[in-house]
C-alpha positions, 0 to 999 in steps of 0.5 A: 837729471837736474835735482835743483840748486842748494845754497847755504848762508851763515847767520848768527853763527848758524848755517841755513841751507835753502834748496829749490828745484827739487820739490813742488816744481809745479808751484810758481816758486818753491824752496826748502829751508833748513837750519839744524834739523828744522825744515820748512817747505815754502810754496807760492802760486799767483793767478795770471789775471786778477778777478773782475772787480778786485781792486786790492791784493788777495794775498793768503798766507797759510802756515801749518805745523805738521805733527809728523815733523816732530815724530808725533800723531795728532790728537783728536778723533780724526787724528789729522791736522785740523784748524790752525792753532793760535801759534800758527795764526800768529806766524801767518800774521807776521809773514803777511804783515812783512810781505803785503806792503812789498807787492806792487800797489797795482798788482791784484792777482790772487797770491797764495803762500803755503808754508809747512813745517816738515821737520822739527828738531826741538832746538831751532824755532821755525817762526823766525825762519818762515819769512825768509823761506816765504820771500825766497819762494817768491824770489825764485818765481816770476811773480812781481815783488818789490823784495826780497824780504827776510826776518830774524829773531833777536835775543839778548843773553848776558848783555850780548845780542844773539841772532836766531837763538835756540830755544834753550838760549831763549830761556835766558834772554830778556828780549824776544823780538822778530824783525823783518825788512828789505836790504834798505828798510825795516818793514815789520817788528814784533816782540816782548822785552823785560822793561828795556830802554828805547836805546836798546830797542834801536840797537835790536833793530840795527843788529837785526837789519845787518843779518836781514841785509845778508839774507836778502842779498843771498836771495838775489844771488840764488834767483840769479842762477834760476832761469825764468825769475827775470823778467817778472811776469807782465800784468795790467790789473788797473784801468785809469783815466788821468783826465777824470783823476785831475777833475776829481782832484780839482773838485775835492782836494780843497774841500777835503782840506777844509774839513781836515782843518776843522779838527773835528773830534767826532769820527761820525761827523768827519765821515758825514762831511767827507761823505757830503763832498763825495755826494756833491762830486757825484751829483755834478755828473750826469747819469750818462757820465756816471755810466762811463766814469763812475767806477773811477770816482770813488777811487780818485776821491779816496786819493784826493781825501788822503792827500788832503788829510796828509798835506793838512798835517804836514803843511798846516800842522793840524790833525784830523781831530785837532790835537797836537801831534804829541797829544793824547786823547781824553782818558777816563777809567773805572775799576770794580765795575762788575760784581761777582767777577774777580777783577774788572776795569773799563778804560776809555781813550777818546772813542776807543773803549775796552771792558776787561774782566779778570778770572782766577783759577787753579791748576786744572784751569790752565790752558792745555796746548798740544802743538808740534813745537810745544806741548804742555799747559800755560797759566796766563791767557788774554782773549781779545774780542772785537764785536761789530757794534764797536765800530757801528757796523752790522756784519756776520760773526764767524768765530775768532778772527786772526786779528783778534788772536793777534791783538790779544797776543800783543796785549798778553806779551805786554803784561806777562813780564810784570806778573808775579813770579810766585803767582799760584793762580791761572789767570784769564783776562778777557777784553771786550772792545765796546768802541773802537777808533784806533789803538784798541789793543793798547786800550786792552793793555791799560784795562788789563793792568787795571783789572789785575790790580783791581783783583789783587794780583800783585803785579811788579808794575803797571803797564800802559800802551800807546800806538804811534803813527807817521806821516811823511812826504815832500821832505817832511814828516810828523810823528803822531801819538795815540793815532786814530783809526783814520790816521792808521789807514792814511798814515805810513806807520803803525807802531805800538809800544807798551811798557812800565815807567822803567822800560818797554815790555812789548812792541809791534811795528808795521811800516808802509813807507820806504827808507825810515831813518833811525832818527825818525824811529828814535823820535817815535820811541821817545815820543811814545815814552812820553805818551806812555808815562802820561797814560800811566799817570791817568791810570794811577789816578784810578788805582795806583797799586794792586789791592792788598787782598783778593776779592771775597768771591775769589777762590783761595789757593795754597801751594806746598811741596811734598816728598816724592815718595808721598805723592802716591800715598796722597793720590791713593790707588786709582786716585781713591784717596785724593778724590775722597779728600776733595769730596770731604773738604769741598776743594780741588786738589792737584799734584804736579811732579817737579823736575827734582821729583818732588810734588807740588800740591795746589789746593783751591777752595772758596772757604777758609775752613775747607782750605784748612781741613784740606791742607791738614789732611794732605800734610798729615799724609805727606808729613806723618808724625814720627813713630818711635819703638817703645813709646805709648800712643792712643788711637782708634781701631780702624778694622777688626780681623780674626787675628787682631785689630788694626789701629791708627798710630798717627794719621796715615800710619796703622799697626796691628795689635795681635789677638794675643797682645790685646789682653792678659786674659784669653780672647776668643773673638775680638768682636767680644771685647772691642768694636771699630772706632774704639780708642785704645792705648797701646805700646809700639813693640817693633816691626814685622820683618816681612810686612814692615808693619808696626807691631803693637801691644795693649797688654804691655801697658796693662797691669799684670793680674795678681796670681790667685793663692791656692785655696788650700794650703 
């Protein structure tokens, strides 16, 4: 019985095994990828025909991490995997962005890629392996594809680049970058860095591409052993009319060139003029002609407009809005825009605007994550919202989109390296995009920096971001700084770069053209640096450093370490003591056990007096004054028993004055001579060997009564 084919490749010193023909055989293509004990099942199915009226590629990439892969049962009421987590969405986006450009432009049949983490060893991260598995599943099918493609993660440890580092190695790395490409080209890049140079960024790509080329050749070799992978299936998903195309081009091309040459700054005005040309084109045909060829006009008009705009840049050196290729749109910004909030900023660049709010909280506000590959809390969140009015549209809002998750994550990665290492707060930044015409994620980075500084968060350095574009053709190319939305759609590259004055902190690149030379990439990086520095200067004109203190309305946080054996004393039985402390001082108190066993106490308060009271109360329990045998103390009576009274020696430590040690005179009932709350002086005389409680004596410090002389001698 045939149980499939299994082949192995070594990448970065680690063996990766791919098996096909054993599982999910009714899919068009299916493979199981394994590195260590991490395993991914990748399947792909494509419809035989395109749906009527579909003129794009309906590609769906679905990635799911199964809790069973880590030997766990999902949380929640239903105890099953539910909607995708943010991590799963980010992995889907990485794979989608790398694969989508590699399908034929005229292939419009529905394609569904389903990727599942089916085993996880806690050592090898699956996110850098999913693209390799997905492309291999397509390679062993008959689906038309201009691949294969693969991806790898690049880290740098002690100056040495490492391919697909383990999770433990990543803790020591100053670079975390996933790169995807074909044998010939890089197609996608995303990562975060600790202020690295442009030359380091190029080296990351070069190192990654060497491994990618080996994995792509591996896929070709594997596919060659499987019958049915060649030739690829035949299809005809587009209906064209070359005569109509030529007429539309002849009518619209020059007119669109004239609009493009005007360099109009207004997106609305450009759309109006291009729309007028299209209406004029439609009006030049009779109703009978439109019934016959109307379906071609919009398609060919877009082709004519795209060619006109691109040729105007390449041949006339004119951008859509009239700027120089390296020119940044006008910038204005403002901080402290909103009252009440802990920090705020508005950042506007051209027709793109972001309103950022900063909220600071305590340990209890950290985001709880219960994923397969990570379980714990994170103290930094950045949420990006893209409402329809930002582009002048009215459309349904159906929850947070994958795009919003992706853009928010990019901005988070850009700012994370500059957060203070001793930051005690949970930080939440929220970006509301109020206008959008390109680079809204980079506006989020800039407004995020300003809001952090406005809120008094002592970041290491301000961060700015810029989106770069590329137009290439006819042996020429131009690199565009701070691209418009139209330049993104019509161009060949979207390269977002963020960083400080010292270096790059994050980047994201999608390339739509084959054969991007390294000298073009280097030019784009250097031009991006010039743009970043220009934007940083504009930001510094508004606020050049973090404010020295938090805003008055921001809650204050204090942290300190307490001994392990005092954690229980602070919490108390069933949390009784810590809950009472919070109630008495109107604060929030949390204790987290550290790796060395000690406890880290965090106290959150809106009032300085309350903070002082809470700190004093916790420290009095955690660090009680030393009680010394033989010394005299003074303290309140805490409780009265038939056999004596319990007295507070020092805060948090009590002792017993036995009824026989309270007075030289005989005491029949303690209630007759004292009450709770009375302050008494006493001497520490020892410890009870059984109860380990301190034994106290009031009698020991009282003067002895004189003996009465006998009345009669």
